Each structure stands twice: as structure tokens, then as C-alpha cells.
C-alpha positions as MATLAB code, in Angstrom:
seq = 'MDEAALQQALTDTQNLGEMPDADAVGTVGSPDCGDMVRLWIKYKEKDGKKVIDKASFQSFGCQTAIAVASIATELIRGKTKEEALSMSAEELSKPLGPLPPMKIHCGQMVEGALRAALEAENKPAGASAAPIVTDQSGTLADALSAAGKSQGKIKIILTT';
ca = [
      23.414   81.892  122.875;
      25.809   79.513  122.100;
      29.114   80.648  120.957;
      30.534   77.800  119.788;
      27.257   77.461  117.506;
      27.392   80.603  116.603;
      30.996   80.154  115.376;
      30.444   76.801  113.807;
      27.302   78.251  111.790;
      29.447   81.088  110.869;
      32.124   78.347  109.210;
      29.430   76.447  108.013;
      27.450   79.236  106.433;
      25.007   77.104  103.681;
      22.842   78.880  100.897;
      24.440   82.230  101.120;
      23.579   84.649   97.562;
      20.854   85.075   95.222;
      18.713   82.120   93.369;
      17.736   83.520   89.780;
      15.038   80.668   89.438;
      13.538   81.141   92.830;
       9.849   81.040   92.930;
       9.310   83.609   96.056;
      10.892   86.500   97.471;
      11.232   88.225  101.155;
      13.134   90.887  102.412;
      12.832   92.337  105.788;
      14.759   95.081  106.854;
      15.235   97.481  109.708;
      15.416  100.605  109.759;
      16.768  101.315  113.470;
      19.492   99.033  112.946;
      20.357   98.526  109.402;
      20.190   95.039  109.481;
      18.518   93.224  106.594;
      17.774   89.537  104.774;
      16.616   88.614  101.901;
      15.219   85.122  101.779;
      14.748   83.229   97.789;
      12.091   79.990   97.947;
      12.204   77.045   95.101;
       9.625   74.041   95.250;
       9.131   71.061   93.958;
       6.647   68.645   94.116;
       7.320   65.323   96.106;
       4.646   63.168   96.927;
       1.885   65.126   95.801;
       2.558   67.961   97.906;
       4.487   71.123   97.200;
       7.829   71.250   99.426;
      10.883   73.759   99.327;
      13.299   72.096   97.468;
      15.847   74.756   98.540;
      16.217   77.849  100.017;
      18.880   80.869   99.659;
      20.275   84.271  101.467;
      21.801   86.800  101.866;
      22.142   89.739  104.149;
      22.957   92.703  105.800;
      23.702   92.003  109.475;
      25.908   90.758  112.253;
      26.927   87.370  112.368;
      23.899   86.484  114.085;
      21.514   87.311  111.276;
      23.663   85.373  109.146;
      23.498   82.454  111.066;
      20.120   82.183  111.638;
      19.551   82.618  107.789;
      21.958   80.480  107.151;
      19.712   77.402  109.965;
      16.844   78.557  108.581;
      17.709   77.456  104.822;
      18.304   73.954  106.126;
      15.205   73.782  108.421;
      12.757   74.887  106.027;
      14.043   72.033  103.499;
      11.379   69.677  102.455;
       8.517   71.885  104.264;
       5.143   72.827  102.802;
       4.682   76.144  102.907;
       2.167   75.706  106.020;
       5.121   74.035  108.027;
       6.851   76.840  106.687;
       4.739   79.631  108.285;
       4.260   77.312  111.374;
       8.003   78.286  112.445;
       8.665   80.593  114.845;
      11.801   82.845  115.281;
      12.677   80.672  117.860;
      12.705   77.497  116.161;
      14.765   78.945  113.439;
      17.422   80.326  115.876;
      17.252   77.414  118.031;
      20.456   75.639  117.044;
      22.251   78.139  118.419;
      20.785   78.232  121.707;
      18.874   80.998  123.020;
      19.437   84.526  121.995;
      20.250   87.415  124.179;
      17.559   90.005  123.803;
      20.485   92.484  121.941;
      20.102   89.900  119.256;
      15.946   88.824  118.892;
      15.189   90.745  116.421;
      17.979   88.788  113.848;
      15.784   85.466  114.545;
      12.551   87.675  114.250;
      13.816   89.375  110.830;
      15.278   86.109  109.158;
      11.061   84.778  110.121;
       9.847   87.860  108.579;
      11.686   87.064  105.396;
      10.300   83.870  105.321;
       7.024   84.779  106.079;
       6.859   87.035  103.265;
       8.782   85.382  100.705;
       5.566   82.838  101.328;
       3.424   84.597  101.536;
       4.898   87.212   98.288;
       4.209   83.847   95.869;
       2.039   84.621   93.552;
       1.354   88.308   94.228;
       2.837   91.241   92.391;
       6.093   92.952   93.663;
       5.375   95.417   96.252;
       2.347   93.805   97.507;
       3.148   94.046  100.909;
       3.010   96.813  104.331;
       5.987   97.773  106.452;
       8.257   97.233  107.084;
       8.409   93.868  104.704;
       9.626   94.943  101.416;
       8.713   92.665   99.078;
      10.055   93.487   95.979;
      11.797   90.863   94.123;
      13.568   92.959   91.326;
      16.943   94.584   92.207;
      19.196   93.957   94.435;
      19.437   93.694   98.680;
      21.776   96.983   98.573;
      18.321   98.576   96.296;
      15.960   97.406   98.769;
      17.482   98.331  101.837;
      18.097  101.807  100.381;
      14.427  102.338   99.578;
      13.740  100.836  103.371;
      15.555  104.124  104.787;
      13.716  106.391  101.703;
      10.754  104.940  102.778;
      10.659  103.913  106.777;
      13.512  106.943  107.981;
      17.022  107.114  108.489;
      19.409  104.413  108.442;
      22.567  103.839  109.720;
      25.036  101.056  108.237;
      27.816   99.961  110.658;
      30.580   97.709  109.419;
      32.816   95.411  111.618;
      35.326   93.554  110.814;
];
């Protein structure tokens, strides 16, 4: 992983925060490490196609998860649902360079949150299988707490 690229992505974090008027929301968490990413998506019509107009995120996670989520919200802008669904964790984290093995799950979480949001569109909240939580109500902390209750113990480590 390119440390300079990581620091730049963190310095220039884009699209952080909830999107109240989102068309779709997806949440993915890892009970093993306590990381969680929630992604909001808003669509618009462009040239007769429904494309992603904007995306935002929240994350309980390490710097890499935050950086990948920020980058992903920019990379998916202007893409159709199908184009965004075809993007892999590796593509979403590519601007950071190859992730070390212990950080690959960060890209996978962001990919999972993206897929959960895209697949949750027009479905009732909660209509998914573990470990993806697509509940569109409540806060990210509520989702993290619910994930811990349904999937085992979550350990949260605060870093400075």
C-alpha cells in the first residue's frame, strides 16, 4: 500500500456523512474486527440512463477502510447500477496501491456495502443475509450493535 496515497486520501476525505434523501443504503460489518461501513447512494437520470449521482459513507474502521470508502464514493459517480456492481474491492482500492494482506478486508467491506446498497434498492429494510446488514433505519452505531447481537462478539479498539 502506498502510505503517501493513504495519507492523501485521508486528508482529502470526500463524501463523509449520512445522506437523508438517499435512494439506497447498504451496511456491512465484520464482527471479527469491529469494522463497519455504511454507504448511501442517490441516483439521477442522465442520457436516458439511471446513474449514480452521489454517494456518501460512514465508517467505524481503520484509516484504510475510511480511505477506500472515500475513494469508492468518487469512483462510482456517473456509473449505472450494473457498472458499479461489477467493480471489485481491488478496483475500489486501486488508488491506494496494493493493500497488504491484513488490510484486504477493508476493500472487501466497502465493496460489500456498495453491493448491499445497490441490491437493497426497492427491497424492504433488513431483507438480506448475514454478514450484510441493510437496515436503512437508525445510526451506524445501531447497526454495529445489532451486528454484534446477531453474529457474535464485537471488539471495538479506539485508535488515535
